[in-house]
N, C-alpha and C positions, 0 to 999 in steps of 0.2 A: 272448573270444574274437579274435585278430588271423589277420589272412588275408595268406599271404600276398604282399606287395606288389610292384607293374611296378616303382615307383621303387627302388632297390637304396640302400641305406645308403652309397656311395660318390657315387648321383649326390648325393645331399640332403646330406651332409657337401661336394660341389665347391661347391653350391650357395649354401650358407653360406660355406664363405668368400667366395664373388666380392660376396656382399652384406655380408660383413666381419662376420659373426653367429656369436661365439663357441657352438658347443654342446655338454653334453656327449652321451657314449654314449647314455643314456635318452634324451637329447630325439632325437636323429637317428633311433632307434628310432621315438619315437610319433610325426614327421612324416612317417618313412618309413612306417609303417603309416596313418596317417592321410591320406595324399596315396593309397594303395594302395584308401583307402575309398570316397573323391572319384572316381577314374578307374574304377573298378568302380560306380562310381551314374552316372556319364555316360556308361557302357557301354549300362548298363540304359534309360537314357533314348534313347540312339540305337539301338536296336532297336525301343523303341515307335517310336520314329517313321517315318515311312514317307513317300514320296515325293507321296503324296496328302494327304499334311493339311500345312497352309501354316504354315511358320515363323512365330511373334509374336514382338515385342516389347513387345507392351503386350495388354493383353486388350479391349479397344473402340479402333476404328479412328478414328486420330485425322484430325484436318481442320483445317487451318487455315483464320481466317474472314479472309478480305481483306473491303475497301471501300475502295471510288472513293478515289481521292486526291483531292479535290478541294477549292478554297481558301474558307477560311470568314472570318467574322467578325476581325479580330487586335485585340489589344490591344494601344496606344501602349507608349510607352516611360512614359511617365507614369503608364497606368493600370496598368503590369505594377509599377513600384517605388511604388503609394500606397502600401502594405503594408511595405514595406524596412522596416529597423530605422535601415538608414544608405546613402546613396544619395553616388556622387558622380561626375559626369561624366557623366552617364544609365547609371550603371553600378551594380550593387549593391557595396555596401560591404562586406566580408568580412574578421575578423579575419586578420591573420598568425598561418603554424599552424609552418613551417619556421623562423623564425628568422633569417630572410635581409635582409639592407640595403636 
């Protein structure tokens, strides 16, 4: 059963043209019908949503866990480089990947 779409074939054809998508007449009709069903579903949800129900983007409230930014013991360059396969001038030495000289 196809519903009367709020999106016209001309609108779908125009959008397809803007997106440089070639669509057959059957595809245009199907997309128009699909978009109409999507709009209908959104309208049903909008009817249920009321001002006393807050909008949610996540079912569980999210909070950012923060800790104090305090200075702690730091590794020395020697400690950091102790497990490195290669080092040069107190820095990690990694293989060249871009082929530049």
